[in-house]
C-alpha positions in Angstrom: -4.1 -57.2 -18.8 -1.9 -54.7 -21.2 1.0 -53.0 -19.0 0.8 -49.1 -19.3 4.6 -47.4 -19.9 4.2 -44.8 -17.3 0.8 -44.0 -15.9 1.9 -41.3 -13.6 2.9 -39.0 -16.5 1.0 -37.9 -19.1 2.5 -38.2 -22.4 3.1 -34.6 -24.3 4.0 -34.2 -27.9 6.3 -31.4 -29.0 5.6 -29.5 -32.2 7.9 -28.9 -34.6 8.6 -25.3 -35.2 6.9 -23.7 -38.2 8.9 -22.8 -41.4 8.8 -19.2 -42.4 7.2 -18.9 -46.0 9.6 -18.3 -48.4 10.1 -14.3 -49.8 10.5 -15.5 -53.7 7.4 -17.4 -53.8 4.2 -15.3 -53.2 1.2 -16.8 -52.4 -2.1 -16.4 -54.1 -3.5 -14.9 -50.8 -1.0 -12.6 -50.7 -0.9 -11.3 -54.3 -2.7 -8.3 -54.2 -5.7 -8.1 -57.1 -4.6 -6.4 -60.0 -7.6 -7.3 -62.4 -11.4 -6.6 -61.3 -14.0 -9.7 -61.4 -15.2 -8.4 -64.4 -12.2 -8.2 -66.1 -11.2 -11.7 -65.3 -14.5 -12.9 -66.2 -14.5 -10.9 -69.4 -11.0 -12.7 -70.3 -12.2 -16.3 -69.5 -15.1 -15.2 -71.9 -13.1 -14.6 -74.6 -10.4 -17.6 -74.4 -13.4 -19.8 -74.0 -14.5 -18.1 -77.4 -11.6 -18.9 -79.0 -11.4 -22.2 -77.8 -14.7 -23.0 -78.7 -13.5 -21.6 -82.5 -11.0 -23.8 -82.2 -13.2 -26.8 -82.5 -15.4 -25.7 -84.6 -18.1 -24.4 -82.5 -19.4 -28.1 -81.9 -22.1 -28.5 -78.9 -21.3 -30.2 -75.7 -17.9 -28.8 -74.9 -18.6 -25.8 -73.5 -18.4 -26.2 -69.8 -14.7 -27.8 -70.7 -14.0 -24.8 -72.7 -14.8 -22.3 -69.8 -13.0 -24.3 -67.3 -10.0 -24.4 -69.1 -9.9 -20.9 -70.1 -10.2 -20.3 -66.4 -7.4 -22.0 -65.4 -5.2 -20.5 -68.2 -6.3 -17.0 -67.1 -5.8 -17.9 -63.4 -2.3 -18.9 -64.4 -1.4 -16.1 -66.5 -2.5 -13.8 -64.2 -0.6 -15.3 -61.3 2.8 -15.4 -63.4 2.1 -12.0 -63.9 2.0 -11.3 -60.4 5.0 -12.9 -59.7 7.1 -11.3 -62.2 9.0 -8.5 -60.6 7.6 -4.7 -61.0 10.3 -2.0 -62.5 
């Protein structure tokens, strides 16, 4: 039978203190929305159209175009949110 180390005292773990968020890196949840959902969808649709045009409107890759355009637009919007305003 295995021997218990110290059965009379319960083991308690101390948690490490939380690190504060770095002020120079805005988190997505802290960025104020400056583009409404309709404008964002229009930007994504336009970018997806240009992606489809670049590949000659060949059928079958519409979803990939949309998802790539969505990532591109979101990255652009996040980059704009990180730039300091004058």
